[in-house]
C-alpha positions in Angstrom: 43.9 -25.7 52.8 45.5 -26.0 49.3 49.3 -25.9 49.4 51.6 -23.5 47.7 53.6 -25.5 45.1 57.2 -24.6 44.0 58.4 -26.7 41.1 62.2 -26.4 40.7 63.6 -27.7 37.5 67.2 -27.9 36.4 68.6 -28.7 32.9 70.6 -31.8 32.2 71.0 -33.1 35.8 71.3 -36.9 35.7 69.8 -39.0 38.5 73.1 -40.3 40.0 74.7 -37.0 40.8 73.1 -36.4 44.1 74.2 -37.4 47.6 71.0 -39.3 48.5 71.8 -41.7 45.6 75.2 -42.4 47.0 77.4 -40.0 45.1 80.0 -38.8 47.6 81.8 -36.4 45.3 79.0 -33.9 44.7 77.6 -31.8 47.6 73.8 -31.7 47.7 72.8 -31.3 51.4 69.5 -29.6 50.6 68.3 -32.2 48.0 69.4 -34.8 50.5 67.3 -33.2 53.2 64.3 -33.1 50.9 64.8 -36.8 50.1 65.3 -37.7 53.8 62.3 -35.7 55.0 60.2 -36.2 51.9 59.7 -38.6 49.1 62.1 -39.4 46.3 61.6 -41.5 43.2 64.4 -43.8 42.2 62.9 -44.6 38.8 61.9 -41.3 37.4 62.5 -40.8 33.7 62.5 -38.0 31.2 59.8 -38.7 28.7 62.3 -37.7 26.0 65.9 -37.0 27.1 66.1 -33.7 25.1 65.4 -30.2 26.4 62.4 -29.1 24.3 60.4 -32.3 24.0 60.9 -32.9 27.7 59.9 -29.4 28.7 56.8 -29.6 26.5 55.7 -32.7 28.4 56.6 -31.1 31.8 54.2 -28.2 31.1 51.4 -30.0 29.2 51.2 -33.6 30.4 51.4 -34.7 26.7 54.0 -36.8 24.9 56.1 -35.0 22.3 54.1 -35.7 19.1 50.9 -34.5 20.9 52.3 -31.3 22.3 54.1 -30.6 19.0 57.7 -29.7 20.2 59.1 -33.1 19.1 62.6 -31.8 18.6 64.8 -29.0 19.9 63.6 -25.5 19.0 60.2 -26.6 17.7 57.3 -24.8 19.5 54.5 -26.4 21.4 51.2 -26.2 19.6 49.2 -23.1 19.9 46.2 -23.2 22.2 47.3 -26.1 24.4 46.2 -26.3 28.0 49.2 -26.0 30.3 49.6 -26.9 33.9 49.5 -23.2 34.9 46.1 -22.9 33.1 44.9 -25.8 35.3 46.3 -24.2 38.4 44.6 -20.8 37.7 41.2 -22.6 37.5 42.0 -24.4 40.7 42.4 -21.0 42.5 46.1 -20.4 42.2 48.3 -17.5 41.2 51.0 -18.7 38.9 54.6 -17.6 38.2 57.5 -18.7 36.0 61.1 -17.7 36.5 63.9 -18.9 34.3 64.3 -21.0 31.2 61.3 -21.8 29.0 62.5 -23.3 25.7 59.3 -24.4 24.2 58.5 -21.3 22.2 60.4 -22.1 19.0 63.0 -20.1 17.1 64.9 -17.9 17.5 66.2 -18.7 21.0 66.4 -15.0 21.9 62.7 -14.3 21.0 60.3 -12.8 23.5 57.6 -15.2 24.9 54.2 -13.4 24.6 51.6 -13.6 27.3 49.5 -15.9 24.9 52.5 -18.3 24.7 53.0 -18.7 28.4 50.5 -21.6 29.0 48.8 -19.8 31.8 51.7 -18.3 33.8 50.7 -14.9 35.0 53.9 -13.6 36.6 56.9 -13.8 34.2 60.6 -13.5 34.7 61.7 -15.9 32.0 63.4 -16.3 28.6 63.3 -18.8 25.8 66.8 -20.2 25.8 70.1 -18.7 26.9 73.0 -20.6 28.4 75.7 -18.1 29.4 75.5 -18.2 33.2 77.5 -15.1 34.2 76.3 -12.7 31.5 72.6 -13.3 31.0 69.2 -11.8 30.8 65.5 -12.3 31.6 62.3 -10.8 30.4 59.6 -9.5 32.7 55.8 -9.5 32.4 55.8 -6.9 29.7 58.7 -8.4 27.9 61.2 -5.7 29.0 64.6 -7.4 28.8 66.8 -7.1 31.9 70.5 -7.8 31.3 72.4 -9.1 34.4 75.8 -10.0 35.6 76.7 -12.5 38.3 75.7 -16.1 38.5 72.3 -16.8 36.9 70.8 -19.3 39.4 71.4 -16.9 42.2 69.6 -14.1 40.5 66.8 -16.4 39.4 66.4 -17.6 43.0 66.3 -14.0 44.3 63.6 -13.2 41.7 61.6 -16.3 42.9 61.9 -15.2 46.6 60.9 -11.7 45.7 57.7 -13.1 44.1 57.0 -15.3 47.1 57.4 -12.4 49.5 55.3 -10.0 47.4 52.6 -12.7 46.9 52.3 -13.3 50.6 51.6 -9.7 51.2 49.3 -9.0 48.3 47.2 -12.2 47.7 45.2 -14.6 49.7 45.4 -17.3 47.0 47.9 -20.1 47.0 50.7 -19.9 44.4 52.3 -22.2 41.9 55.8 -21.2 41.1 57.9 -22.7 38.3 61.7 -22.0 38.8 63.7 -23.3 35.9 67.5 -23.2 36.0 69.5 -23.7 32.8 72.4 -25.2 34.7 74.1 -27.7 35.0 73.8 -28.0 31.2 77.0 -27.2 29.4 79.0 -24.8 29.3 80.1 -26.8 32.4 82.8 -24.3 33.4 80.8 -21.1 33.0 80.6 -20.6 36.7 82.5 -18.3 39.2 86.0 -19.5 39.8 85.5 -19.8 43.6 82.7 -22.4 43.0 85.0 -24.4 40.7 88.1 -24.6 42.9 86.6 -27.2 45.3 85.9 -29.7 42.5 89.0 -28.9 40.5 91.1 -29.9 43.6 89.2 -33.2 44.1 90.1 -36.6 42.7 86.7 -37.2 41.1 85.5 -40.7 40.5 84.0 -41.8 37.2 81.1 -44.1 36.8 82.1 -47.8 36.2 80.7 -47.6 32.7 82.9 -44.6 31.8 85.0 -44.9 28.7 87.8 -42.6 27.9 87.6 -43.4 24.2 85.3 -41.1 22.3 82.4 -42.9 20.7 80.0 -40.9 18.6 81.1 -37.8 20.5 80.5 -34.1 19.7 83.1 -31.5 20.1 81.4 -30.3 23.2 83.2 -33.0 25.2 86.3 -33.2 23.2 88.3 -31.5 26.0 89.2 -32.7 29.5 86.3 -34.7 30.8 87.5 -34.3 34.4 87.3 -30.6 34.1 83.9 -30.9 32.6 82.7 -33.1 35.4 84.2 -30.7 38.0 82.2 -27.8 36.5 79.1 -30.0 36.2 79.3 -30.8 40.0 80.0 -27.2 40.8 76.8 -26.1 39.1 74.8 -28.8 40.9 76.2 -27.7 44.3 75.2 -24.1 43.6 71.7 -25.2 42.5 71.4 -27.1 45.7 72.4 -23.9 47.6 69.6 -22.1 45.8 67.1 -24.8 46.9 68.5 -24.3 50.4 67.7 -20.5 50.2 64.1 -21.3 49.4 63.7 -24.0 52.1 65.2 -21.6 54.7 62.9 -18.8 53.6 59.9 -21.0 53.9 60.9 -22.2 57.3 61.7 -18.7 58.6 58.4 -17.3 57.4 56.3 -20.2 58.7 55.3 -21.3 55.2 57.0 -24.7 55.2 54.0 -26.6 56.5 51.8 -25.4 53.7 54.2 -25.3 50.8 55.1 -28.4 48.7 58.6 -28.1 47.1 59.7 -30.5 44.3 62.9 -30.8 42.4 63.6 -32.5 39.1 65.3 -32.1 35.8 64.4 -32.3 32.1 66.9 -35.1 31.3 70.4 -36.3 32.2 73.9 -36.2 30.7 76.1 -39.1 29.5 79.4 -37.4 30.4 81.2 -40.2 28.6 79.4 -43.2 30.3 79.7 -45.8 27.5 82.1 -43.3 25.8 79.1 -41.1 24.9 78.3 -37.4 25.4 75.3 -35.2 26.0 71.8 -36.9 25.8 69.2 -38.4 23.5 70.3 -41.9 24.5 68.1 -44.5 26.3 70.8 -45.2 28.9 70.2 -44.3 32.5 72.6 -41.4 32.6 70.7 -39.7 29.8 67.1 -40.6 30.5 66.8 -41.1 34.3 66.4 -37.9 36.4 66.2 -36.9 40.0 62.7 -36.4 41.4 62.1 -35.4 45.0 59.2 -33.9 46.9 59.2 -32.1 50.3 56.0 -31.1 52.1 56.7 -30.7 55.8 54.6 -33.0 57.9 52.4 -34.2 55.1 54.2 -37.0 53.1 55.0 -40.6 53.9 58.7 -40.2 53.9 61.0 -42.4 51.9 62.1 -43.9 48.6 59.7 -44.9 45.9 60.7 -47.4 43.3 57.6 -47.1 41.1 58.4 -46.0 37.6 57.2 -42.5 36.7 57.8 -40.1 33.8 58.2 -36.4 33.4 54.9 -36.4 31.5 53.2 -37.6 34.7 54.4 -34.6 36.8 51.9 -31.9 35.7 48.9 -34.3 36.1 50.2 -35.1 39.6 50.7 -31.4 40.5 47.2 -30.7 39.3 45.7 -33.4 41.5 47.6 -32.2 44.5 46.1 -28.7 43.9 42.6 -30.2 43.5 42.6 -29.4 39.8 42.3 -31.4 36.6 43.2 -31.0 32.9 40.0 -30.5 30.9 41.7 -31.8 27.8 43.0 -35.3 27.3 46.5 -35.9 28.6 49.0 -38.7 28.3 50.4 -38.5 31.9 49.0 -40.2 34.9 48.4 -38.9 38.5 50.9 -40.6 40.9 50.2 -38.3 43.8 48.9 -41.2 45.9 52.4 -42.6 46.0 53.5 -39.5 48.0 51.2 -40.4 50.8 51.2 -44.2 50.6 54.6 -46.0 49.9 52.7 -49.1 48.8 50.5 -47.4 46.3 50.5 -48.8 42.8 51.4 -46.3 40.1 52.0 -48.1 36.8 53.9 -51.1 35.5 56.4 -49.2 33.3 57.4 -45.8 32.1 57.7 -45.0 28.4 60.4 -42.8 27.0 61.8 -42.2 23.5 63.8 -40.0 21.1 62.0 -39.4 17.9 64.2 -36.9 16.0 68.0 -37.1 16.1 68.6 -33.4 16.0 71.5 -30.9 16.5 74.2 -32.7 18.6 72.5 -36.1 18.0 73.1 -35.6 14.2 76.8 -35.4 14.9 76.7 -38.3 17.3 74.8 -40.4 14.8 72.0 -41.2 17.2 69.0 -42.9 15.7 65.4 -42.7 16.6 64.4 -45.1 19.4 61.6 -46.1 21.9 62.1 -47.7 25.3 60.4 -48.6 28.5 61.7 -49.2 32.1 59.9 -51.2 34.7 62.5 -50.2 37.3 63.9 -53.7 37.2 64.4 -54.0 33.4 64.8 -51.7 30.5 64.1 -52.6 26.8 64.6 -50.4 23.8 64.0 -50.7 20.1 64.9 -48.7 17.0 62.4 -46.9 14.7 61.8 -50.2 12.8 60.9 -52.0 16.1 64.1 -54.0 16.3 65.3 -54.6 19.8 68.6 -52.8 20.4 68.9 -52.9 24.2 67.8 -55.0 27.1 69.2 -54.6 30.6 68.6 -56.1 34.1 68.8 -52.8 36.0 68.9 -54.6 39.4 71.9 -56.8 38.6 73.5 -54.5 36.0 72.7 -50.8 37.0 75.4 -49.5 34.7 74.0 -51.3 31.7 77.2 -53.0 30.7 75.7 -56.4 29.7 73.2 -56.2 26.9 70.7 -59.1 27.2 68.9 -58.6 23.9 70.4 -61.8 22.4 70.6 -64.0 25.5 68.6 -67.2 25.1 67.7 -67.5 28.7 66.0 -64.1 28.6 63.9 -64.9 25.5 60.6 -65.2 27.4 61.0 -62.1 29.4 62.3 -60.2 26.4 59.2 -61.2 24.4 57.0 -60.0 27.3 58.8 -56.7 27.6 58.7 -56.2 23.9 55.0 -56.7 23.8 54.6 -54.1 26.5 56.8 -51.7 24.6 54.9 -52.3 21.4 51.7 -51.4 23.3 53.1 -48.0 24.2 54.4 -47.4 20.7 51.0 -48.3 19.2 49.3 -45.8 21.5 51.7 -42.8 21.2 53.5 -42.9 17.9 54.4 -45.9 15.8 57.5 -47.7 14.4 58.3 -45.7 11.3 61.0 -43.2 10.1 60.8 -40.1 12.2 60.3 -37.7 9.3 57.0 -39.6 8.6 56.0 -39.3 12.2 56.4 -35.5 12.0 54.3 -35.5 8.8 51.6 -37.6 10.4 51.2 -34.9 13.1 51.6 -31.9 10.8 55.0 -30.9 12.3 57.3 -31.1 9.4 57.2 -27.3 8.7 58.3 -26.5 12.2 61.1 -29.0 11.9 62.3 -27.6 8.6 62.2 -24.0 9.9 64.3 -25.0 12.9 66.9 -26.8 10.8 67.2 -23.8 8.4 67.5 -21.4 11.3 70.3 -23.3 12.9 72.2 -24.1 9.7 72.5 -20.4 9.1 73.2 -19.4 12.7 75.7 -22.1 13.6 76.8 -24.0 10.5 77.9 -21.5 7.8 77.4 -21.8 4.1 78.4 -25.5 3.8 76.1 -26.5 6.5 73.3 -24.4 5.1 73.6 -26.1 1.6 73.7 -29.5 3.2 70.5 -28.8 5.2 68.8 -27.4 2.0 69.6 -30.6 0.1 68.4 -32.8 3.0 65.2 -30.8 3.3 64.6 -31.2 -0.4 65.1 -34.9 -0.2 62.9 -35.3 2.9 60.1 -33.3 1.3 60.1 -35.7 -1.7 59.9 -38.6 0.7 57.0 -37.0 2.7 55.1 -36.2 -0.5 55.4 -39.8 -1.7 54.5 -41.1 1.8 51.4 -38.9 2.1 50.2 -39.8 -1.3 
């Protein structure tokens, strides 16, 4: 019997902010239950710690240059095979509830049926981050405006779908439930949910730096209040997971429904004095990933490195399906049933285009791998920028890139990293990478849109000058 599969995805939830990883400040009893009674991966990474590229990989099994949404608000390529397409062929009904964010600009656009990558039932939207005054679009792109707390409404919509499906269809279902929280605005949450964390003496990570370093204005305020809101969102997401688990148990569906929880990327929250994401550090790139399938999995922690790009390939395998097109991700489903199963030596992750907030933070383009024990990262020219022993130095406070005693290991890891770079992209300026893959026009369109929407006349003029300069470079490069 094929299982129902519920994939729950949050936005910007870093790996360390769950109880099962030892964080005693944030309350996540349902995630902890899933980890205790299921399987959790301690070395799961976002393929690109930025919303759109990560979500493109999540739904297609492709790295960013291959699916096309290489930076925020660029669309995935038309005609791609998505995980829901695979699931439909495997005999599943498919549904999506919540954030999408791979449809391009503008963020308030409707996502047409042709753009939904195989999802049949639709209660989603492109991108919208107010959490108490929000909307969603239905199958026919009728927009429904709502008040309340968004994750609660989205969970109710998901439960309505499950209940209706059980009555109307004899097929298994694949449900994608994507929350936009705990992404900032951190404190856009009902006051009663905030009070608990506002009253706590929250502990910062050991690599926390009060001093702003390459920060955006988004975290210029009180970081303790930001963290309190962030934790409040996480607790409420956990409660929504609890609602789903309880419903499955009460209706006798738990034994034939696999539930998984993950996130698209993390959040620095001033670890190393930095904000937001697009960094190769653990707080930005490492994500929670936990599977619960009552009575079917070999319970426990898995240390094998896996990436978000691997998840759709794995889901397809669990469902007895397979992508017909070439994909970049691998199937790690055997690790769910065998704790000693070999998955892969390392996971590859990157940030190609320093866009939006990253422009303000002066984040460059980079590539990295993690073996679980070690991480190494290089800039767009291939120069090693970071190397960390993640076992001895989990907070990445001692950069080993210039340590003589690590030279041999550094060379080995760099050779491994270079292999991934050669396979998936290349060491070169990011604007040339976009040109190599025919993505420069989508990038320019996104930049022009947001310069007008957010930046005013001065920002618009600056973007126009930058685009003109970049076009000249691309023309020279292509010729």
